[in-house]
C-alpha positions in Angstrom: 74.5 21.1 239.3 75.0 19.8 235.7 72.2 20.7 233.3 70.4 17.7 232.0 68.4 18.1 228.7 65.3 15.9 228.9 64.0 14.4 225.7 60.2 14.8 225.7 59.7 13.0 222.4 60.3 14.0 218.8 61.8 17.5 218.8 60.6 18.7 222.3 63.1 19.1 225.0 63.2 20.5 228.6 65.9 21.8 230.9 65.6 23.0 234.5 67.1 26.3 235.4 67.9 27.1 239.0 68.7 30.6 240.3 69.9 31.1 243.9 67.5 33.4 245.7 70.3 35.2 247.6 72.1 36.0 244.4 68.9 37.4 242.9 68.2 39.4 246.1 71.7 40.8 246.0 71.1 42.1 242.5 67.7 43.6 243.6 69.3 45.4 246.5 72.0 46.8 244.3 69.5 48.2 241.8 67.3 49.5 244.6 70.3 51.5 245.9 71.1 52.9 242.5 67.4 53.7 241.8 67.0 55.4 245.2 69.6 58.1 244.2 67.3 59.6 241.6 63.8 58.3 242.2 61.0 60.8 242.6 57.9 60.5 244.8 55.4 63.1 245.8 56.4 65.0 249.0 60.2 64.1 248.7 63.1 65.7 246.9 64.8 63.6 244.2 67.1 61.1 246.0 65.6 61.7 249.4 62.8 59.1 249.3 63.2 56.6 252.2 64.8 53.4 251.1 61.9 51.4 252.6 59.4 53.2 250.3 61.6 52.6 247.3 61.7 48.9 248.1 58.0 48.8 248.6 57.2 50.3 245.2 59.9 48.8 243.0 61.1 45.5 244.5 58.6 43.3 242.8 59.1 44.9 239.4 62.9 44.6 239.7 62.6 41.0 240.8 60.7 40.1 237.6 63.1 42.0 235.4 66.2 40.4 237.0 64.6 36.9 236.9 63.8 37.4 233.2 67.3 38.6 232.4 69.0 35.7 234.3 66.7 33.1 233.0 67.4 34.2 229.4 71.1 34.3 230.0 71.1 30.9 231.7 69.1 29.3 229.0 71.4 30.8 226.3 74.5 29.5 228.1 72.9 26.0 228.5 71.8 25.8 224.8 75.2 27.0 223.7 77.1 24.5 225.9 74.9 21.7 224.8 75.0 22.6 221.1 71.2 23.0 220.9 69.6 24.6 217.9 66.5 26.1 219.3 63.4 26.4 217.1 61.0 29.1 218.1 60.6 30.5 221.5 61.0 28.5 224.7 58.3 28.4 227.4 59.4 29.0 231.0 57.2 27.7 233.8 58.0 28.2 237.5 58.5 24.9 239.4 56.0 25.3 242.3 57.5 22.5 244.3 60.6 24.6 244.9 58.7 27.6 246.2 60.0 27.2 249.7 63.6 26.4 248.9 66.7 28.6 248.5 66.4 28.8 244.7 64.0 29.9 242.0 63.5 26.9 239.8 62.1 27.1 236.2 61.4 24.4 233.6 62.2 25.6 230.1 60.4 23.6 227.4 61.4 24.1 223.8 61.8 22.5 220.4 65.0 21.9 218.5 65.7 21.9 214.8 65.5 18.4 213.2 68.4 16.6 211.5 67.5 17.1 207.8 68.1 14.0 205.7 67.4 13.5 202.0 67.0 10.3 200.1 68.8 9.4 196.9 68.3 12.1 194.3 69.4 9.8 191.5 66.1 7.9 191.9 64.1 11.0 190.9 62.5 11.3 187.4 61.8 14.8 186.2 60.4 15.9 182.8 61.6 19.2 181.4 59.3 20.8 178.9 61.0 22.4 175.8 59.3 25.0 173.7 60.4 26.6 170.4 58.7 29.8 169.4 57.5 29.5 165.9 55.7 31.9 163.5 52.3 30.6 164.6 53.0 31.8 168.2 54.2 35.1 167.0 51.1 35.6 164.8 48.8 34.6 167.6 50.5 37.1 170.0 50.5 39.8 167.4 46.8 39.2 166.9 46.1 39.6 170.6 48.2 42.8 170.8 46.3 44.1 167.7 43.0 43.4 169.4 44.0 45.1 172.6 44.9 48.3 170.7 41.5 48.7 169.1 40.2 52.3 169.1 36.5 53.0 169.9 34.4 55.8 168.4 30.9 56.9 169.2 28.2 55.5 167.0 26.6 58.2 165.0 29.6 60.5 165.1 29.9 61.9 161.5 33.5 63.1 161.9 36.4 61.0 160.6 37.2 58.3 161.5 33.9 57.9 163.5 31.7 57.1 160.5 30.1 53.7 161.3 27.1 53.7 159.1 23.5 54.8 159.7 22.7 52.1 162.2 23.5 53.6 165.7 22.1 50.6 167.7 24.4 48.5 169.9 25.9 45.6 168.1 28.3 42.7 168.9 31.8 44.1 169.4 30.6 47.5 170.5 31.6 49.0 173.8 28.5 50.2 175.7 28.2 52.3 178.9 25.0 51.9 180.9 23.3 52.8 184.2 21.1 50.1 185.7 18.9 49.4 188.7 18.2 45.9 189.8 15.5 44.6 192.2 14.6 41.2 193.7 11.0 40.9 194.8 10.5 44.6 194.2 13.4 45.7 196.4 16.8 46.9 195.4 19.7 44.8 196.7 23.4 45.4 197.4 25.4 45.4 194.3 22.3 45.4 192.1 22.7 49.0 190.8 25.5 50.9 189.1 26.3 53.9 187.0 28.6 54.1 184.0 29.2 50.4 183.8 31.2 49.7 180.6 31.5 46.4 178.8 32.1 45.0 175.3 29.2 43.1 173.7 30.0 39.5 172.7 32.9 39.0 175.1 31.0 37.4 178.0 31.9 40.2 180.4 28.4 40.3 181.9 25.5 37.8 182.3 24.1 36.6 179.0 20.5 37.9 179.7 21.8 41.3 180.5 23.9 41.4 177.3 21.0 40.2 175.1 18.8 42.9 176.5 21.4 45.6 175.6 21.8 44.5 172.0 19.9 46.7 169.5 19.3 49.5 171.9 20.3 53.1 171.1 21.7 55.9 173.3 18.9 57.2 175.5 16.9 54.0 175.3 15.8 52.1 178.4 14.7 48.5 178.7 13.6 46.2 181.5 14.9 42.6 181.6 14.6 39.7 183.9 17.5 37.3 184.7 18.2 34.4 187.0 21.5 34.5 188.8 23.5 31.2 188.5 23.5 28.8 191.4 27.3 29.2 191.7 27.2 33.0 191.4 30.0 34.6 193.4 27.6 36.6 195.6 25.8 34.0 197.6 23.1 36.5 198.7 21.6 36.6 195.1 22.7 33.1 193.8 19.8 31.2 192.3 17.5 34.2 192.6 15.6 36.1 189.9 16.0 39.8 189.5 14.5 42.5 187.2 16.7 45.3 185.8 16.0 48.6 184.2 18.9 49.4 181.8 19.6 52.9 180.5 22.0 53.3 177.6 24.4 56.2 177.9 27.0 55.6 175.3 27.7 53.2 172.4 31.1 53.0 170.7 32.1 50.9 167.7 35.6 49.4 167.4 38.1 50.3 164.7 41.1 48.0 164.3 44.4 49.6 163.5 46.3 48.4 160.4 49.4 46.3 161.2 51.8 48.7 159.5 54.9 50.8 160.4 52.8 53.1 162.5 51.5 50.2 164.5 55.1 48.9 164.9 56.1 52.3 166.2 53.3 52.2 168.7 55.0 49.1 170.1 58.3 50.8 170.6 59.9 49.9 167.2 61.4 53.3 166.4 61.9 52.9 162.7 58.6 51.0 162.3 60.2 47.9 160.8 57.7 45.1 160.8 60.4 42.4 160.9 62.0 44.0 164.0 58.6 44.0 165.6 58.2 40.3 165.0 61.7 39.6 166.4 60.9 41.7 169.5 57.7 39.7 170.0 59.7 36.5 169.6 62.3 37.6 172.2 59.5 38.4 174.7 57.9 35.0 174.1 61.3 33.3 174.5 61.7 35.0 177.9 58.2 34.1 179.0 58.7 30.5 177.9 62.0 30.3 179.8 60.3 31.8 182.9 57.4 29.3 182.8 59.7 26.4 182.1 61.8 27.3 185.1 58.7 27.6 187.3 57.5 24.1 186.3 60.9 22.7 187.0 61.1 24.4 190.3 57.8 22.9 191.4 58.9 19.4 190.3 62.2 19.8 192.2 60.5 21.1 195.4 58.0 18.2 195.3 60.8 15.7 194.8 62.8 17.2 197.7 59.7 16.9 200.0 59.0 13.3 198.9 62.7 12.4 199.5 62.7 13.8 203.1 61.4 12.2 206.2 61.8 14.2 209.4 59.6 16.0 212.0 59.0 19.7 211.7 59.0 21.9 214.8 55.4 22.8 215.8 56.5 26.3 216.9 57.7 27.1 213.3 54.5 25.7 211.8 52.4 27.9 214.1 54.6 30.9 213.3 54.1 30.3 209.6 50.3 29.8 210.1 50.2 33.3 211.7 52.1 34.7 208.7 49.6 33.1 206.2 46.6 34.4 208.2 48.1 37.9 208.1 48.6 37.6 204.3 44.9 36.5 204.0 43.8 39.6 206.0 45.9 41.9 203.7 44.3 40.2 200.7 40.8 40.9 202.1 41.8 44.5 202.8 42.9 45.0 199.2 39.6 43.6 198.0 37.9 46.3 200.0 36.5 44.0 202.8 35.6 46.1 205.8 37.1 45.2 209.2 39.4 42.7 207.5 41.7 42.9 210.5 39.0 41.4 212.6 37.8 38.8 210.1 37.5 35.3 211.7 40.2 33.5 209.8 41.1 30.1 211.2 44.9 29.4 211.3 44.0 25.6 211.1 43.2 25.8 207.4 46.8 26.8 206.7 48.4 24.1 208.8 49.3 21.7 206.0 50.5 24.5 203.8 52.6 25.9 206.6 54.1 22.5 207.4 55.1 22.0 203.8 56.7 25.5 203.6 58.6 25.1 206.8 59.8 21.6 205.9 60.9 22.8 202.4 62.7 25.8 203.9 64.7 23.5 206.2 65.6 21.3 203.2 66.7 24.3 201.1 68.7 25.7 204.0 70.7 22.5 204.3 71.3 22.2 200.6 72.4 25.8 200.3 74.8 25.5 203.3 76.2 22.1 202.4 76.8 22.8 198.7 77.5 26.6 198.8 74.5 27.5 196.6 74.3 31.1 197.8 73.6 33.8 195.2 76.7 35.4 193.7 76.7 39.1 192.7 77.3 38.3 189.0 74.3 35.9 189.0 72.1 38.7 190.5 73.3 41.1 187.9 72.5 38.7 185.1 68.9 38.3 186.3 68.4 42.1 186.8 69.7 42.7 183.2 67.4 40.0 181.9 64.4 41.6 183.6 65.3 45.0 182.3 65.4 43.9 178.6 61.6 44.1 178.1 61.5 47.8 179.2 62.0 50.9 177.2 64.9 52.1 179.3 66.8 49.1 180.6 69.4 51.1 182.5 66.7 52.9 184.5 65.3 49.5 185.5 68.7 48.2 186.6 69.2 51.3 188.8 65.7 50.8 190.2 66.6 47.4 191.4 69.9 48.3 192.9 68.6 51.4 194.7 66.4 49.2 197.0 67.7 46.4 199.2 64.3 44.7 199.5 63.9 44.5 195.7 67.5 43.2 195.4 66.8 40.7 198.1 63.9 39.3 196.1 66.2 38.8 193.1 68.8 37.1 195.4 66.1 34.7 196.7 65.1 33.9 193.1 68.7 33.2 192.2 69.2 31.0 195.2 66.1 29.0 194.2 67.5 28.6 190.7 70.8 27.4 192.1 69.0 24.7 194.1 67.0 23.7 191.0 70.1 23.5 188.9 71.9 21.5 191.6 69.1 19.0 191.9 68.7 18.7 188.1 72.3 17.7 187.9 71.6 14.8 190.3 68.3 13.5 189.0 67.2 11.8 185.8 65.8 14.5 183.4 64.0 13.8 180.2 63.0 16.5 177.7 59.6 16.8 176.1 58.8 19.4 173.4 55.5 21.1 173.9 53.7 24.0 172.3 53.7 27.4 173.8 50.0 27.1 174.6 50.6 23.8 176.4 53.4 25.3 178.3 51.2 28.3 179.4 48.5 25.9 180.6 50.9 23.6 182.5 52.6 26.6 184.2 49.4 28.1 185.6 49.6 26.1 188.8 53.4 26.6 189.1 53.0 30.4 188.9 49.9 30.6 191.2 
């Protein structure tokens, strides 16, 4: 009987698989005979178990195994002969109407991959942001690095360079270490107490009331303060509530900024301490960062354009598969944040449905473009990216070896190169206009692209 592929609408299909019962039974008998030669049962020597007892114990199991094997093979043969591209796993259901006949009959329901079609790329408008690194950006970055490399010394320490004057009380800019106990309605609450909490005054690292209460205190001092948690506080259990805290000051340290001199340059890896070389190094790093962020913004624009230009149905089985993947990622994120029993957290796959659909649809589009236009990553392209990534490290050769020693790391670089190939291909087909922006604007605009 010729196999007929039924169209159930959109991408869903069905075929009927028939297996003659006498053929299946013959296979069962053959395997029973082979099994009987070595089977062990209590009270019988190996190979001496009566055939009837072997059949009684193993026939049903063998029937299921043989049916599964033959169904899988028959389905593979049908899908190959019909040129079907199966998406996901098929579902096999026994046809109950044929139970009394001379054949096992199963209905195989499955989805096929869609025909991916794209609209006219020449109709797409894309804006490419261009950034030139100027002295102002270098100065700003140098100032940030300088601030990060501040040294702290205990207030009241009379040894050089710890002299900070006679005033040993906590001031703006100081780094303080405290213990505190918090209570709401006279009772301690989860997360309301801590030891050796360290923060810098004036940098909004803690709630304002807590910071104000710490100002002016000295090591060994204690103070009680009252504060109200904001309505949008991250812990909903205490949001909008008022708590009282007892703060104990354990350490106060004042900041000493380093001079931007040759020693400072050496601390940044400039061997001879040349300040001009230091600035050029900063500029190179900013150029690389600007290039990375520009590419990320372009990639987002290209991917959005490809999605808007496409109009085809996406297999539900692939969407559901990606939803499961996203749920698993969410569980791992919870585990990294220290959430207990994250593996059992009630995470709904439904909230990832739209995201999964977009990702599956985009992957189908990219696969078609890569195949049709030979956009696979070439070894020399991978090498260029690895070399570029290694430049910002102290020992570039070591970084290159690190990438090439691990296939997974190299595969990530390959995927990145393929994406860039797709972006370059699309940019060559669409209308691109350049717009010069500041480095700060580029950083702001790229946050979403790099999220």
